[in-house]
C-alpha positions, 0 to 999 in steps of 0.5 A, spaced: 711 708 305 713 715 302 706 717 302 705 715 310 712 719 311 709 725 308 702 725 312 705 728 319 707 734 315 700 735 311 696 734 318 701 739 321 699 744 315 692 742 316 692 744 323 696 750 322 691 753 317 685 751 321 688 755 327 690 761 323 683 761 321 680 761 328 685 766 331 683 771 325 676 770 325 675 770 333 680 777 333 675 780 327 669 778 331 672 781 338 674 787 334 667 788 331 664 788 338 669 793 340 667 798 335 659 796 336 661 797 344 664 804 343 658 806 338 653 804 343 657 808 348 657 814 344 650 814 342 647 812 349 651 818 352 648 823 347 655 824 344 653 822 337 646 823 335 643 827 341 639 825 347 633 824 343 636 818 340 640 816 347 633 815 351 630 809 347 637 806 346 638 806 354 631 803 355 632 798 350 640 796 351 641 798 359 648 799 361 652 793 363 649 789 357 652 791 350 657 795 353 660 789 357 665 784 355 660 778 358 656 779 351 663 778 348 664 771 351 657 769 350 658 771 342 664 767 341 661 761 345 655 762 340 658 763 334 663 757 336 657 752 337 653 754 331 659 752 327 661 759 324 669 758 325 669 752 320 672 751 314 669 753 307 663 758 306 660 756 313 664 762 316 661 767 312 654 764 311 649 770 314 644 765 316 649 761 320 652 768 323 644 769 325 644 763 329 650 764 332 648 771 334 641 769 336 644 764 341 649 769 344 644 774 345 640 769 349 645 767 353 645 773 358 638 774 358 635 769 362 636 773 368 633 779 366 626 776 364 625 776 372 625 783 373 624 786 366 619 782 363 618 779 357 616 784 352 622 789 354 627 783 354 624 781 347 625 788 344 632 788 347 634 781 344 631 783 337 635 789 337 641 787 340 641 780 335 640 785 329 645 790 330 651 784 332 649 780 326 649 786 321 656 788 324 659 780 323 656 779 316 660 786 314 666 784 318 666 777 315 665 779 308 670 785 309 675 780 311 674 776 304 676 782 301 682 784 304 684 777 304 683 776 296 686 783 294 691 786 300 694 780 303 694 774 298 692 767 300 698 764 295 703 762 301 697 759 305 693 756 300 692 748 300 696 745 294 691 741 291 691 736 285 684 734 281 683 727 279 678 725 274 676 726 266 680 731 263 674 736 261 671 735 268 678 737 271 679 743 267 672 745 268 672 745 275 679 748 275 675 754 272 670 755 277 670 760 283 672 755 288 679 754 285 680 761 283 687 764 284 689 766 291 683 762 294 683 756 299 686 752 294 692 752 289 691 748 283 697 744 281 694 741 275 690 734 274 691 727 274 687 724 268 683 718 269 683 716 261 688 712 258 693 715 255 692 721 259 691 728 256 697 732 254 695 737 259 695 732 265 700 731 270 699 724 269 695 718 269 692 714 275 698 710 276 702 716 277 698 719 283 703 716 288 709 719 285 705 726 284 703 727 291 710 726 293 713 730 288 708 736 288 707 736 296 700 735 295 695 737 301 688 736 298 685 732 292 679 733 289 675 728 285 671 730 279 667 727 274 665 719 274 671 715 276 670 707 277 669 705 284 675 701 284 679 707 281 676 711 286 678 707 292 685 707 290 685 714 289 682 715 296 687 710 299 693 713 297 691 721 298 689 719 305 695 715 306 699 722 304 695 725 310 691 729 304 684 733 305 680 729 300 674 732 297 669 730 291 664 734 287 657 731 289 656 724 286 653 718 289 658 713 291 660 708 297 667 708 299 669 704 305 672 707 311 670 714 310 664 718 312 662 724 306 660 730 308 658 736 304 662 743 304 661 749 301 666 753 298 664 760 294 657 757 292 661 750 290 659 744 293 664 739 295 663 732 298 669 732 303 671 724 304 676 726 310 676 731 316 684 731 316 683 738 320 679 735 325 684 729 325 690 733 326 687 737 332 685 730 335 693 728 333 695 734 337 691 732 343 693 725 343 700 728 343 699 732 349 696 726 352 702 721 350 707 726 353 703 727 360 701 720 361 708 718 359 711 723 364 707 721 370 708 714 368 715 715 368 715 719 375 710 714 378 713 708 376 721 710 378 721 706 384 718 700 380 723 701 375 729 701 380 726 694 383 726 691 377 732 693 374 736 690 380 732 683 380 734 683 372 741 684 374 741 679 380 737 674 376 741 673 370 748 676 367 747 681 361 744 688 360 737 691 364 734 693 358 733 690 351 733 694 345 731 692 338 730 696 331 722 696 330 718 700 325 714 706 327 709 711 323 711 711 315 716 705 316 721 710 320 726 705 324 727 706 332 730 703 338 724 700 342 726 699 349 724 693 354 726 690 360 730 684 358 726 678 359 731 673 356 738 670 356 743 675 354 744 674 346 737 671 345 736 674 338 742 669 336 738 663 338 732 665 334 733 661 328 735 655 331 728 655 335 724 657 329 721 650 329 718 651 335 714 658 333 707 656 335 704 661 330 707 658 324 708 665 321 715 668 322 712 675 322 709 672 329 714 669 332 711 666 339 714 660 343 710 657 349 715 656 354 721 659 350 727 656 353 731 663 352 726 666 357 729 667 364 726 665 371 724 673 372 723 674 365 717 669 365 714 673 370 715 680 367 712 678 361 706 675 364 704 681 367 707 686 361 712 689 366 717 688 361 713 693 356 714 699 361 720 702 359 717 704 352 714 710 356 720 713 354 719 711 347 712 715 348 716 721 351 721 721 345 715 721 340 717 715 337 711 711 340 704 713 343 700 710 349 695 707 344 697 704 337 699 698 332 704 694 335 711 695 332 714 689 328 721 688 327 724 692 321 726 685 318 719 683 317 718 688 311 721 683 306 715 679 307 709 685 307 704 685 302 701 692 299 695 692 304 700 690 310 703 697 309 696 701 312 698 699 319 704 704 319 699 710 318 699 711 326 705 711 331 706 704 334 703 704 341 704 700 348 697 697 347 692 697 342 686 693 339 691 687 338 693 687 345 686 687 348 683 682 343 687 676 345 695 678 345 699 672 343 693 667 342 692 671 335 696 667 331 693 669 324 698 675 321 692 677 317 688 678 323 693 682 326 693 686 320 686 687 320 686 690 327 691 694 326 688 697 320 681 698 323 685 702 329 688 707 323 682 708 319 677 709 325 682 712 330 679 717 335 680 719 342 674 716 345 677 709 342 684 710 345 680 711 352 676 705 350 683 701 349 686 704 355 680 702 359 680 695 357 688 694 357 688 693 365 683 687 365 687 684 359 693 685 363 690 682 370 687 676 366 694 675 363 690 671 357 695 670 351 701 673 355 707 668 355 
């Protein structure tokens, strides 16, 4: 759970680093275009190289093209589409920059084909692309020089831990990709041999504690590691919200999609796209805030009506509050409309024999005697869950996620059960749209929640939300 509690901070760091990178690169590209724009004006008007050069330049690059900011917008779009704002060497690769310039120069040219002809437009296209490409390549490499020699990257570098045989780790740490003031600040290495080398920070059994103690943000696997140990390393690193890389090797790890990332000519296999995940989580939070705000306002009349009916139906408070576990095991008070008689929790031990799942972690009773007349209807239509929109607005829950279990269930958790705590709990989720209370096997619930955490994406959230409405209407498994 300590690693899971650390994950949100690491994800924020990955997002901040990606945002800064994007802003710096876009600013530098626009600055390069501004310089080219001014040079074009000076040359085109004959102020720099005279009228002899100005005439052919004016014929090839007419006014309103390279000196217009429309091309700047096309340039940013072209560079973004061709991946020139990505991590690693992607942003400085001349071939990739050329592809971005080719696309950017083509975007404004289609209209000119009709009235200027193919030959002149082709020449204009080639000259513009070449000039802008040379400028961008120069600016990107100049940025690296300023970054390394003037600014210094130590505060912004990703705190990195190497994992593997001692010799492999020391050799990798000496390579250019992990040089001082680069993208990675190497803290040390974890030796896979037993006993660990004296220069290592520890062995594999120490990895969770090292991730926590050294505030690690990236883990790089190097050399050969047994498949079982590799799976443990990846699991622990992902739980802590770390970037996970590997020096290229043949392997298969469940739940990850490897991709090659080049850093200073050193190929690394990225086992997780935590920056993308961080960006998606930021969008997810925006969706949660907007959705919860709209829901609370739109459903306000229903809230008032239900509150009045609850007070009329049975004595006791309108809302039921219970301590549940959130992301990383953090406790919070989950809200529901009260559907049982006041003091129903105290009656739970005496009704344990009626639990139709046979598992105290899934306490479900058909025709529960504690449920009030109105409460039975509220549960059937899942209206009792609506106050959790306030939990979503507070950041304790999400619209979609694993269902939060009571804090007391922790004592019965096994190691693999804690993986479900890697995401904010949700009002709805895979469990709810796949059977709700009809699922009586706790391991099946864990499997669904773990599947959601590992495979989470915004399209998956949308798919679950769309399935929630018919699931509520069918009322299957709701009691």
